[in-house]
TORDRENTI-50884 format. One record per atom (N, C-alpha, C): residue number from 1; atom name; y, x negated, z negated. Coordinates in steps of 0.05 Angstrom, whole numbers, padded with zeros to 5 digits. Example, Ala and Ser with C-alpha at 12.3 -4.5 7.8 and 13.67 -1.06 7.14 Angstrom:
// TORDRENTI-50884
(1,N,(-00114,-00264,-00156))
(1,CA,(-00090,-00246,-00156))
(1,C,(-00066,-00264,-00156))
(2,N,(-00045,-00257,-00142))
(2,CA,(-00021,-00273,-00143))
(2,C,(00001,-00258,-00157))
//
This chain:
// TORDRENTI-50884
(1,N,(01231,-00697,01500))
(1,CA,(01229,-00685,01474))
(1,C,(01255,-00691,01459))
(2,N,(01264,-00671,01444))
(2,CA,(01288,-00674,01428))
(2,C,(01280,-00669,01399))
(3,N,(01289,-00687,01382))
(3,CA,(01284,-00684,01353))
(3,C,(01310,-00682,01338))
(4,N,(01312,-00663,01320))
(4,CA,(01336,-00660,01304))
(4,C,(01329,-00670,01276))
(5,N,(01346,-00688,01267))
(5,CA,(01341,-00701,01241))
(5,C,(01364,-00693,01222))
(6,N,(01359,-00677,01202))
(6,CA,(01380,-00670,01183))
(6,C,(01388,-00694,01166))
(7,N,(01413,-00701,01165))
(7,CA,(01422,-00724,01149))
(7,C,(01443,-00714,01130))
(8,N,(01444,-00727,01107))
(8,CA,(01465,-00722,01088))
(8,C,(01490,-00735,01099))
(9,N,(01514,-00725,01091))
(9,CA,(01539,-00737,01102))
(9,C,(01541,-00767,01098))
(10,N,(01532,-00777,01075))
(10,CA,(01534,-00806,01070))
(10,C,(01514,-00821,01087))
(11,N,(01491,-00809,01093))
(11,CA,(01472,-00822,01111))
(11,C,(01483,-00823,01139))
(12,N,(01495,-00802,01148))
(12,CA,(01506,-00801,01174))
(12,C,(01529,-00822,01177))
(13,N,(01545,-00824,01156))
(13,CA,(01567,-00843,01157))
(13,C,(01556,-00872,01158))
(14,N,(01535,-00878,01143))
(14,CA,(01523,-00904,01144))
(14,C,(01511,-00910,01171))
(15,N,(01498,-00891,01183))
(15,CA,(01486,-00894,01209))
(15,C,(01507,-00900,01230))
(16,N,(01529,-00884,01230))
(16,CA,(01550,-00888,01249))
(16,C,(01563,-00916,01245))
(17,N,(01568,-00923,01220))
(17,CA,(01581,-00949,01215))
(17,C,(01563,-00972,01224))
(18,N,(01537,-00970,01218))
(18,CA,(01518,-00991,01227))
(18,C,(01517,-00993,01257))
(19,N,(01517,-00970,01270))
(19,CA,(01516,-00970,01299))
(19,C,(01541,-00983,01311))
(20,N,(01564,-00976,01300))
(20,CA,(01589,-00987,01309))
(20,C,(01590,-01017,01305))
(21,N,(01579,-01026,01282))
(21,CA,(01579,-01055,01276))
(21,C,(01561,-01070,01296))
(22,N,(01541,-01057,01306))
(22,CA,(01523,-01069,01326))
(22,C,(01531,-01064,01355))
(23,N,(01553,-01049,01358))
(23,CA,(01564,-01043,01384))
(23,C,(01547,-01022,01399))
(24,N,(01534,-01004,01385))
(24,CA,(01517,-00984,01396))
(24,C,(01526,-00956,01388))
(25,N,(01517,-00936,01402))
(25,CA,(01521,-00909,01393))
(25,C,(01500,-00904,01372))
(26,N,(01504,-00883,01356))
(26,CA,(01484,-00876,01336))
(26,C,(01457,-00869,01349))
(27,N,(01458,-00855,01372))
(27,CA,(01433,-00849,01386))
(27,C,(01418,-00874,01395))
(28,N,(01433,-00893,01405))
(28,CA,(01421,-00918,01415))
(28,C,(01409,-00934,01391))
(29,N,(01423,-00934,01369))
(29,CA,(01412,-00948,01345))
(29,C,(01386,-00936,01336))
(30,N,(01385,-00909,01335))
(30,CA,(01361,-00895,01327))
(30,C,(01339,-00901,01347))
(31,N,(01346,-00903,01373))
(31,CA,(01326,-00909,01393))
(31,C,(01314,-00937,01390))
(32,N,(01331,-00956,01383))
(32,CA,(01322,-00984,01378))
(32,C,(01303,-00984,01355))
(33,N,(01310,-00970,01333))
(33,CA,(01292,-00969,01310))
(33,C,(01266,-00956,01316))
(34,N,(01267,-00934,01332))
(34,CA,(01242,-00920,01339))
(34,C,(01225,-00937,01357))
(35,N,(01237,-00951,01377))
(35,CA,(01222,-00969,01394))
(35,C,(01208,-00990,01378))
(36,N,(01222,-01002,01359))
(36,CA,(01210,-01022,01342))
(36,C,(01186,-01011,01326))
(37,N,(01189,-00988,01315))
(37,CA,(01168,-00975,01300))
(37,C,(01144,-00970,01317))
(38,N,(01149,-00960,01341))
(38,CA,(01127,-00953,01360))
(38,C,(01113,-00979,01369))
(39,N,(01128,-01000,01373))
(39,CA,(01116,-01025,01382))
(39,C,(01098,-01037,01360))
(40,N,(01106,-01033,01335))
(40,CA,(01090,-01045,01313))
(40,C,(01065,-01029,01307))
(41,N,(01064,-01003,01315))
(41,CA,(01040,-00987,01310))
(41,C,(01018,-00996,01329))
(42,N,(00994,-00991,01321))
(42,CA,(00971,-01000,01337))
(42,C,(00964,-00979,01359))
(43,N,(00981,-00960,01363))
(43,CA,(00975,-00940,01383))
(43,C,(00963,-00915,01371))
(44,N,(00949,-00918,01349))
(44,CA,(00937,-00895,01336))
(44,C,(00953,-00891,01310))
(45,N,(00965,-00869,01308))
(45,CA,(00980,-00862,01283))
(45,C,(00964,-00841,01268))
(46,N,(00956,-00849,01245))
(46,CA,(00941,-00830,01228))
(46,C,(00958,-00824,01203))
(47,N,(00967,-00800,01200))
(47,CA,(00983,-00793,01177))
(47,C,(00965,-00787,01153))
(48,N,(00939,-00787,01157))
(48,CA,(00921,-00780,01135))
(48,C,(00906,-00805,01125))
(49,N,(00918,-00829,01128))
(49,CA,(00905,-00853,01118))
(49,C,(00904,-00852,01088))
(50,N,(00881,-00860,01077))
(50,CA,(00880,-00860,01047))
(50,C,(00899,-00881,01036))
(51,N,(00912,-00874,01014))
(51,CA,(00930,-00893,01001))
(51,C,(00915,-00908,00980))
(52,N,(00921,-00933,00977))
(52,CA,(00908,-00948,00956))
(52,C,(00923,-00942,00929))
(53,N,(00907,-00940,00909))
(53,CA,(00919,-00934,00883))
(53,C,(00932,-00960,00872))
(54,N,(00949,-00956,00852))
(54,CA,(00962,-00979,00840))
(54,C,(00941,-00998,00828))
(55,N,(00921,-00986,00816))
(55,CA,(00900,-01002,00805))
(55,C,(00886,-01019,00827))
(56,N,(00882,-01007,00850))
(56,CA,(00871,-01022,00873))
(56,C,(00889,-01044,00883))
(57,N,(00915,-01039,00883))
(57,CA,(00933,-01059,00893))
(57,C,(00935,-01083,00874))
(58,N,(00931,-01078,00848))
(58,CA,(00934,-01099,00828))
(58,C,(00907,-01112,00820))
(59,N,(00885,-01103,00833))
(59,CA,(00859,-01113,00826))
(59,C,(00856,-01143,00830))
(60,N,(00870,-01154,00850))
(60,CA,(00867,-01182,00855))
(60,C,(00877,-01200,00832))
(61,N,(00892,-01188,00814))
(61,CA,(00903,-01204,00791))
(61,C,(00884,-01204,00767))
(62,N,(00862,-01190,00769))
(62,CA,(00842,-01190,00748))
(62,C,(00849,-01169,00727))
(63,N,(00833,-01170,00705))
(63,CA,(00838,-01150,00683))
(63,C,(00864,-01154,00669))
(64,N,(00875,-01132,00660))
(64,CA,(00900,-01133,00645))
(64,C,(00896,-01146,00617))
(65,N,(00917,-01157,00606))
(65,CA,(00914,-01169,00579))
(65,C,(00909,-01147,00558))
(66,N,(00894,-01154,00538))
(66,CA,(00889,-01135,00517))
(66,C,(00914,-01131,00499))
(67,N,(00913,-01111,00483))
(67,CA,(00935,-01106,00464))
(67,C,(00940,-01130,00446))
(68,N,(00918,-01142,00437))
(68,CA,(00920,-01165,00419))
(68,C,(00933,-01189,00433))
(69,N,(00926,-01193,00459))
(69,CA,(00938,-01215,00474))
(69,C,(00968,-01210,00479))
(70,N,(00975,-01185,00484))
(70,CA,(01003,-01179,00487))
(70,C,(01019,-01184,00461))
(71,N,(01008,-01175,00439))
(71,CA,(01021,-01179,00413))
(71,C,(01024,-01209,00407))
(72,N,(01003,-01224,00413))
(72,CA,(01004,-01253,00408))
(72,C,(01025,-01266,00426))
(73,N,(01026,-01258,00451))
(73,CA,(01047,-01270,00469))
(73,C,(01075,-01263,00460))
(74,N,(01079,-01238,00451))
(74,CA,(01105,-01230,00441))
(74,C,(01113,-01247,00416))
(75,N,(01094,-01251,00398))
(75,CA,(01100,-01267,00375))
(75,C,(01107,-01295,00382))
(76,N,(01093,-01307,00402))
(76,CA,(01099,-01334,00410))
(76,C,(01126,-01336,00424))
(77,N,(01133,-01316,00440))
(77,CA,(01158,-01316,00455))
(77,C,(01182,-01314,00436))
(78,N,(01179,-01298,00415))
(78,CA,(01202,-01293,00398))
(78,C,(01202,-01308,00372))
(79,N,(01186,-01329,00370))
(79,CA,(01184,-01344,00345))
(79,C,(01211,-01357,00338))
(80,N,(01226,-01367,00357))
(80,CA,(01251,-01380,00352))
(80,C,(01275,-01362,00358))
(81,N,(01270,-01337,00364))
(81,CA,(01292,-01318,00370))
(81,C,(01306,-01310,00344))
(82,N,(01332,-01312,00344))
(82,CA,(01346,-01305,00319))
(82,C,(01343,-01276,00312))
(83,N,(01337,-01270,00288))
(83,CA,(01333,-01243,00279))
(83,C,(01359,-01231,00269))
(84,N,(01359,-01206,00260))
(84,CA,(01383,-01193,00251))
(84,C,(01390,-01202,00223))
(85,N,(01372,-01217,00209))
(85,CA,(01378,-01226,00182))
(85,C,(01391,-01253,00182))
(86,N,(01396,-01266,00206))
(86,CA,(01408,-01293,00207))
(86,C,(01438,-01291,00208))
//
């Protein structure tokens, strides 16, 4: 199988430079990255996996502070902050 990957000129330059720094051709570097990706996958690749919402990702931190709590925290943080009238 042959895959053509369109790259922007700056992406291509970065790829070539990275490959040269590692002593590889650009093709070999892409192959190494692809092999690593395939080894990490569980064998089943599902492109339709449901994504967790941001709310779901942050749920472990509990409820967000209320507006009053935020205002109180701001007031406490800036109590000794010099104002424009000093």
